N, C-alpha and C positions, 0 to 999 in steps of 0.2 A: 949348654945354652939352648933355649927353646927356639924352634924355627919361627921366624917372624911372619911367615906366610900361612894363611888359613885356607883350608879347602872348603868350598861352598858348593853344595849341590842344589840346583834349582829344578823343580819339577813343575811344569806349567802347561796349560792348555793353549795359551796364546803368547806370542812373542812379537816384538816390534822394534825396528830401528828407524829413528827419525833424526834428520839434521835440520836445525832451525836456529837462525840468527847466530851462527858460529858455534853452536853447541851440538854435541852428539848425544842423543837419548837412546838408551837401550832398556826396554821394559819387558817384563814377563808377568802374566796374570793367570790365576786359577780359572777364571771365567769372566763373563761380561759384567757382572754385578759389581758395583763399587765397593760392596762390603767384603768381597772375596779377596784372598791374599794377592799381593803384588810385590814385585821388586823392581826398583828403578835405579839405573846407573846414569850418571851425567858427567860429561867431560868436554872441555874445549876441543874443537876439531883439531887444533894444532898440538894438542897434548896437554899434559899437566896433571894436577891431582884429580882423582876420581871421586865424585860425590855419590853416595849410596843411600837409598831410602828403602825401607821395607816396612810393611804394615802388620807383620806377623808378631804377635806378642811374645813369642819364644825369644826373639832377639831383644825385647825390651827389658829383660831381666838384668839386674845389675851384674856387670862382668860377664854377660852372656857371650860377647865377642871379645876375645883377648888379642 
């Protein structure tokens, strides 16, 4: 049976952790330009599912993340 956990490596120039209105945001970016790559994680402060957003087209391919 395949391992349900995936390893992700993030290489970024900038990182940020922000708590706002009961949510925890953790973001990483290649640079300051909006067109540069970024990864954003969001979760309720008290826990729960993790929402994940990435603007890298590598992850946009069908079945890119199993």
